[in-house]
C-alpha positions in Angstrom: 22.8 10.4 40.2 19.8 11.6 38.3 19.4 13.8 35.3 16.9 16.5 34.9 13.9 16.0 32.6 14.1 17.2 29.1 11.9 20.1 28.0 10.0 20.2 24.7 8.6 17.5 22.6 10.1 14.0 22.7 12.2 12.8 19.8 10.1 10.7 17.5 11.6 8.5 14.9 9.3 8.9 11.9 8.9 5.5 10.1 7.9 4.9 6.6 6.6 1.7 5.2 9.1 -0.6 3.5 8.9 -0.3 -0.3 9.2 -3.4 -2.6 9.7 -2.4 -6.3 8.2 -5.1 -8.5 10.1 -5.5 -11.7 8.7 -5.8 -15.3 6.9 -9.0 -16.1 7.3 -11.3 -13.2 7.7 -15.0 -13.9 6.2 -17.7 -11.7 9.7 -18.6 -10.6 10.2 -15.2 -8.9 7.0 -15.3 -6.9 8.4 -17.3 -3.9 11.4 -14.9 -3.6 9.1 -11.8 -3.7 6.8 -13.4 -1.0 9.9 -14.1 1.1 10.9 -10.4 0.7 7.4 -9.3 1.9 7.6 -11.6 4.9 11.1 -10.4 5.8 10.1 -6.7 5.5 7.0 -7.3 7.7 9.2 -9.0 10.3 11.3 -5.9 10.5 7.9 -4.1 11.1 9.1 -0.6 10.6 5.7 0.9 9.7 2.9 -0.9 11.4 2.7 -4.0 9.2 2.5 -2.4 5.8 4.7 -3.1 2.8 4.3 -0.8 -0.2 4.6 -2.5 -3.5 5.6 -0.2 -6.3 3.8 -1.7 -9.4 4.6 1.1 -11.9 7.0 -1.1 -13.8 5.1 -4.4 -13.6 4.2 -4.2 -17.2 0.9 -4.8 -18.9 -1.7 -6.1 -16.4 -2.7 -9.7 -16.7 -3.7 -12.7 -14.7 0.0 -13.2 -13.8 0.1 -9.8 -12.1 -3.1 -10.6 -10.3 -1.8 -13.9 -9.1 1.4 -12.3 -7.9 -0.4 -9.6 -6.0 -2.9 -12.1 -4.5 0.0 -14.2 -3.2 1.9 -11.2 -1.8 -1.3 -10.1 0.0 -1.9 -13.6 1.4 1.8 -13.8 2.6 1.4 -10.4 4.2 -1.9 -11.4 6.0 -0.3 -14.5 7.3 2.6 -12.4 8.7 0.1 -10.1 10.4 0.4 -7.2 7.8 -0.8 -6.1 4.4 0.4 -4.7 1.2 -0.4 -1.3 -0.4 0.1 -0.6 -4.1 2.0 2.4 -5.3 1.4 3.8 -8.9 -0.8 1.1 -10.3 -2.0 1.6 -13.9 -5.7 2.2 -14.2 -6.0 -1.0 -16.2 -4.5 -3.0 -13.3 -6.9 -1.4 -10.8 -9.8 -2.3 -13.1 -8.6 -5.9 -13.4 -8.2 -6.2 -9.7 -11.7 -4.9 -9.2 -13.0 -7.4 -11.9 -11.5 -10.4 -10.1 -12.6 -9.1 -6.7 -9.1 -8.5 -5.2 -9.4 -5.5 -3.0 -6.0 -4.0 -2.3 -5.1 -0.7 -0.7 -3.7 1.9 -3.1 -1.5 4.9 -1.9 -3.5 8.1 -2.1 -6.8 6.4 -2.7 -9.8 7.7 -0.8 -11.4 5.2 1.6 -14.5 3.6 0.2 -17.6 5.6 1.0 -15.8 8.8 1.9 -15.6 11.8 -0.4 -12.2 12.8 -1.8 -10.4 15.5 0.1 -12.0 19.0 -0.3 -14.8 17.6 -2.6 -18.3 18.4 -1.7 -21.0 15.8 -2.3 -23.7 18.4 -3.0 -23.7 22.2 -3.3 -26.5 24.3 -1.9 -27.3 27.8 -3.2 -25.6 30.3 -0.9 -22.8 28.0 0.2 -19.5 29.9 0.5 -16.8 29.1 -2.0 -13.8 27.2 -0.7 
């Protein structure tokens, strides 16, 4: 017995990255647990090896936050994935750049590419967008 082919587009299960909300100031004792959570979420691999870390409530940026994010990124890399930051404070982004820790940020334009709908130069006579 055979069934007829289905017409139309196939059903696609849209996946979203796992989100890990980082609490207010994180102590060194919590770092191993958070690393284990990143590893477990990557093993589930629902979104191509990406875990989104919501850092909006992480508190004032400092070297403790940098250490945590570096360890989470290292854990993710070892598990074959990566982390992406959600809602980082500008001061945290500046501190990460200062120490040389390059992390993906949601909504951030790729390096070397202009932001969406932004022209690098305008010539006279160009039509308005």
